[in-house]
N, C-alpha and C positions, 0 to 999 in steps of 0.2 A: 407520682413522685418522680423527680428528676434525678438521674444518676449518670455518672460518666464511668466508662470502663477504660482505664489507661492501657490495658493489654489488648484492646480491640484492634489496634492497627496491625497486629500480626495474625489475626484470624482470617481464614479464607473467605472470600466473597465471590459470588457468581455475578459476572457482568456480561451483558449481551452487547457486543460491539455495535450491532445494528441500532441499538437504542441511543448510542452516544453521538451518532452522526445524524443531523437533521434530514428529513425526507427530501427537502427541497435544496440540498447542498449541490453546488455546481458539479463536483466530481461524481456524485451519485447520478445526476442527470446525464452526464457524459457517458458513464459506464452503461446506463440503461439504453442509451441511444445508439452507440457505436458498437458494432461487433468486431472485436479486436482479434478474432481467431485467424484472420487472413495473414497476420504478421507471422504467426508460427509456421504457416504453410509456405510463406515466402522464404523464411530462414532455414527451413528443414534441409534443403539440399546443400547448405553451406557448412553443415556439421557432419562429422564422421559418425556413423551409427555404431561402430564396434571398437573404437580406439579413442584414447584421450580421456580427459576429465569430463564429468557431466557439466553441461552448460547452465548458465543462469537463464531463466525463462525469458526469451526475447520479448514476449508480450509485456512482462513486468518491466523490463528495461525501457521499452517504448513508453509505457505509462509513466514511468519516473521522469523521462525526458519531457513528456507532455506537461506534467505537473510543473517542472522547472520552467518551461516556456510560459505557461499560463500565469504563474505567480512571480515571474521575473527573477528567478534564482539562477544566477550564471555559473556558480561554482558547483561541481558535482559533489564535493565534500559537504558543502552547505545544504545541498539538496537532500543528501542522505540523512543529515541531522534533522532537517525539517520533517522528513517522512517518518523518522523514528519518534519525533515529539508530537506531531499532529496526527491524531487518530484517523482523520478523514482521508 
């Protein structure tokens, strides 16, 4: 028997983000191929260890700029919007 539940949209649902992005996606391949940890080591001396606000992860910033370059997104604001919308 077919039924619809109009209140279902407010029920919690468990979603695995890994299942939403295809295994052969370009960004997944880049992340598996390149070790980005060198960026954190290069940037560490540029930040104060005991003073100031916590920084945004330099690796994350680099990955964001790389995505902008790969997908031809010139505006940083547009890039942030794309990253929020596109789960990959």
